[in-house]
Every structure is written in structure tokens, then in C-alpha cells.
C-alpha positions in Angstrom: 0.0 0.0 0.0 1.0 3.6 -0.4 2.3 4.3 3.0 4.3 1.1 3.2 6.0 2.0 -0.1 6.7 5.6 0.9 8.2 4.7 4.2 10.3 2.1 2.4 11.5 4.7 0.0 12.5 7.0 2.8 14.6 4.4 4.4 15.9 2.8 1.2 19.6 2.2 0.6 20.9 1.6 -2.9 20.9 -2.0 -4.1 21.5 -3.5 -7.5 18.7 -4.8 -9.7 20.3 -8.1 -9.8 21.2 -9.6 -6.4 24.8 -10.7 -5.8 25.8 -13.9 -4.1 26.1 -13.3 -0.4 25.7 -15.5 2.7 24.3 -13.9 5.9 25.5 -16.4 8.5 23.8 -15.0 11.6 20.1 -14.2 11.8 19.1 -10.6 12.4 15.9 -9.7 14.2 14.1 -6.4 14.5 11.2 -5.7 16.9 11.1 -1.9 17.1 9.2 0.3 14.7 11.8 0.2 12.0 14.8 -1.8 10.9 16.6 -2.6 7.6 19.7 -4.4 6.3 21.3 -4.4 2.9 22.8 -7.7 1.9 23.2 -9.7 -1.3 21.8 -6.8 -3.4 18.5 -6.8 -1.4 17.2 -4.5 1.3 15.3 -6.2 4.0 12.8 -4.0 5.8 11.0 -4.3 9.1 8.4 -1.6 8.7 5.6 -1.1 11.3 4.3 2.0 9.6 0.7 1.6 10.6 1.2 0.3 14.2 -0.5 3.4 15.7 -3.8 2.2 14.2 -3.8 -0.9 16.5 -5.2 -1.0 20.0 -2.5 -3.6 20.9 0.1 -5.7 19.2 3.6 -6.1 18.1 5.7 -7.5 15.3 9.2 -8.8 14.8 11.0 -9.5 11.5 14.0 -11.9 11.1 16.4 -12.2 8.3 17.8 -15.7 8.3 20.1 -15.8 5.3 20.8 -14.6 1.8 22.6 -17.4 -0.1 23.3 -17.1 -3.9 20.6 -14.5 -4.3 17.9 -16.4 -2.4 16.5 -14.9 0.8 15.2 -16.8 3.8 13.2 -14.6 6.2 10.2 -14.4 8.4 7.9 -12.0 10.3 5.8 -12.7 13.3 3.0 -10.6 14.7 -0.1 -10.1 16.7 -2.3 -7.0 16.0 -5.7 -6.1 17.4 -8.0 -3.1 16.6 -8.2 -0.9 13.6 -9.5 -3.8 11.5 -9.6 -1.8 8.3 -6.0 -0.5 8.6 -2.7 -2.1 7.6 -0.3 -2.2 10.5 3.0 -2.9 8.7 4.8 -4.0 5.5 7.8 -6.1 6.4 9.4 -6.9 3.0 12.4 -7.7 0.9 13.2 -5.1 -1.8 15.2 -4.2 -4.8 15.6 -0.5 -4.6 16.9 2.0 -7.2 16.0 -0.3 -10.0 15.3 2.8 -12.2 14.7 1.0 -15.4 12.2 2.1 -18.1 9.4 -0.4 -18.6 10.1 -0.5 -22.3 13.6 -1.6 -21.6 12.7 -4.4 -19.2 12.8 -7.9 -20.8 12.1 -10.0 -17.8 11.6 -9.9 -14.0 11.9 -13.6 -12.9 10.9 -14.3 -9.4 10.3 -17.2 -7.1 8.7 -17.1 -3.7 7.9 -20.0 -1.4 6.1 -19.2 1.8 3.7 -20.4 4.5 1.5 -18.5 6.9 0.4 -19.8 10.3 -1.6 -18.2 13.1 -5.1 -17.4 14.3 -7.8 -15.2 12.7 -5.3 -13.8 10.2 -6.5 -10.9 8.0 -3.5 -10.1 5.8 -2.1 -10.3 2.3 1.1 -11.7 0.9 2.0 -9.4 -1.9 4.6 -7.9 -4.3 4.6 -4.1 -4.4 6.0 -2.6 -7.5 6.5 1.2 -7.9 6.5 3.2 -11.1 7.6 6.8 -11.6 7.6 9.1 -14.7 11.4 9.7 -14.4 14.3 8.7 -12.2 14.1 10.6 -9.0 10.5 11.7 -9.5 7.7 10.8 -7.1 6.1 7.4 -7.8 2.8 7.8 -9.7 1.7 4.1 -9.8 1.7 1.4 -7.2 1.3 -2.1 -8.6 0.4 -4.8 -6.1 0.4 -8.5 -6.9 -1.5 -10.4 -4.1 -0.5 -14.0 -4.0 -2.9 -14.4 -1.1 -5.8 -12.5 0.4 -6.3 -14.0 3.8 -9.3 -13.6 6.1 -11.2 -11.2 3.8 -8.4 -8.7 3.2 -9.1 -6.6 0.1 -7.2 -4.2 -2.1 -7.7 -0.5 -2.7 -10.6 -0.1 -5.1 -12.7 2.8 -6.3 -15.7 0.6 -6.9 -15.1 -2.6 -4.9 -15.4 -4.6 -8.1 -12.7 -6.0 -10.4 -12.2 -4.4 -13.7 -10.7 -7.5 -15.4 -9.9 -11.2 -14.7 -6.8 -12.1 -16.7 -4.7 -15.2 -16.6 -1.1 -14.2 -16.1 1.9 -16.4 -15.2 -0.3 -19.4 -15.2 -2.8 -18.2 -12.7 -6.1 -16.2 -12.7 -6.2 -12.8 -11.1 -8.9 -10.2 -10.4 -7.7 -6.7 -11.2 -8.8 -3.7 -9.0 -8.0 0.0 -9.5 -8.2 2.9 -7.2 -6.2 5.8 -5.8 -4.3 6.5 -2.6 -3.7 10.2 -2.7 -1.9 11.1 -5.9 -0.8 7.5 -6.5 -2.9 5.3 -8.8 -3.1 1.8 -7.3 -3.6 -1.3 -9.5 -3.9 -4.6 -7.7 -3.8 -8.1 -9.0 -5.5 -10.5 -6.5 -5.0 -14.2 -7.1 -8.3 -16.1 -7.1 -6.7 -18.8 -4.9 -3.6 -18.5 -2.7 -0.2 -19.2 -4.5 2.3 -20.4 -1.9 4.9 -21.4 -4.4 5.2 -18.6 -7.0 7.5 -19.1 -10.0 7.0 -16.6 -12.8 8.0 -13.5 -14.7 6.6 -10.3 -13.2 7.2 -8.6 -16.5 4.1 -10.3 -17.7 2.1 -8.2 -15.3 3.9 -5.0 -16.5 3.2 -5.9 -20.1 -0.5 -6.5 -19.3 -0.6 -3.0 -17.7 0.9 -1.3 -20.7 -1.3 -3.1 -23.2 -4.6 -3.4 -21.3 -4.7 -0.8 -18.6 -3.2 2.3 -20.3 0.0 2.4 -18.3 2.8 4.1 -20.2 5.8 2.0 -21.2 7.9 5.2 -20.7 7.5 4.9 -16.9 10.4 3.7 -14.8 10.3 0.8 -12.3 11.8 2.3 -9.2 11.4 -0.3 -6.4 10.3 -3.9 -6.3 9.2 -5.2 -3.0 7.7 -8.5 -1.6 6.2 -8.9 1.8 3.0 -9.0 3.9 0.5 -6.4 5.0 -1.3 -7.5 8.2 -4.6 -6.0 9.4 -5.5 -8.2 12.4 -4.7 -11.6 13.9 -2.8 -13.4 16.6 0.4 -15.5 16.8 0.8 -15.1 13.0 4.0 -16.0 11.3 4.9 -15.6 7.6 7.8 -17.8 6.8 9.6 -17.4 3.5 11.8 -20.4 2.8 13.1 -19.1 -0.6 12.7 -15.7 -2.3 14.5 -14.5 -5.4 14.0 -11.7 -7.9 16.1 -10.0 -10.6 15.5 -7.5 -13.5 17.0 -7.7 -17.0 
């Protein structure tokens, strides 16, 4: 969502669009409001940007390792209150991608994850940001929801999908809306995808051919994580995550 992406941008540190082989041998855990680490070409964020909307709760994020471009990480949380508000967006990001959509040939990514806990309302989602030029404010937020848990839903101006395409071998419902000056386009999988293996450029191509998104825009940041609303003893565990841009 908008705020998660903006906070991530504020705290972003430069990273290459193609991760480099690195091994993080000792786990790092954050439990305060913010935390980040750059390793292996990725930036890992602990980002409790919406915690003030909760009546109670907490969240911790752990980076286990980055080995040959694959990230192992988890985030655990309990949040109560503010049922319509996102509390955080812990995520793994490529920042400063700064590549024009027309120049991107592929964005291969794999993501294997499991979610456990009680009464979870949350998503598991990629968050891709597009801007009119390098250094400009982002004008589009593209979310790819691999899972919508417990009734979680995307930003939408009507509450109804505008299309139902099949992309990367799965069917999605497409929603559009605005969050301030940023246009939000969300792809929501019709059933949860716990082992994603596909080319995210297929979503970008769909946007430029079907949704009027200009191919002259620049991809600025590519993130992957979870937005929790409410739930208890929840743990998102990623056993393998990888992404690159060419």
C-alpha cells in the first residue's frame, strides 16, 4: 500500500537490480518500529508504519540468510484493533531499479512461503512502484497479491474487479483505485499461491497493453512482503525468495 511503499522509499539504501551472491551467516531480528539491512543486493525492511492504528500488538522480522541470491526470512506478529487499517509491511526489496518499462525484458521471481496463526487478516504481496522519471515521485503502485487472507481486500474505487486475466499461469482479479496522488492497480489471485515461480514482467506488459500504463514509466522499487490487518500469533515464513531484473 501507499504508506508502506513511501516509508520504504524514505529508508531505502541503494541496491543492484540483480542480487549478488552473499551469505548472511547469523540471523538478524528487528522488533522496534523500523529496521533494515542491505545484503546480497537486497534491502530487508522491518516496517511497522501503521502500528499506531492498532489498539494492541507487536511485530518482529527476522532475516535468516541470503545465499546465492535467495532470501530466507520471516515476520511474526499479533495485531488487534483498527480492523480496516494495515499495520506494517515487512518486506524484501530491490531499490533504485530505475529502469524504463520498455527496456525491461524479464523480471523472474520465485517465492515459497507459509502463513500460520489465528484469525489472520492479511495479504502476501509484491509491491512494484513506477515513476515518470528517475528521482520523481512514484505515480503508480502495482500490487500482486499471492494471497488475500481472512477477507483482506485491495484499494478499489468501486469494490469490483475491472478484469480477470490469466497471467503467469494463474487467474487474477484486477482492481483499480487511488491512494492520494498515486494510482493503485492490484492483481489478486483467485486462490492462494504459496509457491510462485514466474516472470513479473508479464504483469507489467499487461498493464501497458490493457490498462493504459505508459511504457515510458520507470520501475523504481520492487518489494515483496505481507500487510497484516489483524490476527494473533501469526508467522509468515519465506523459505526461498528471489527476484532479478533484465
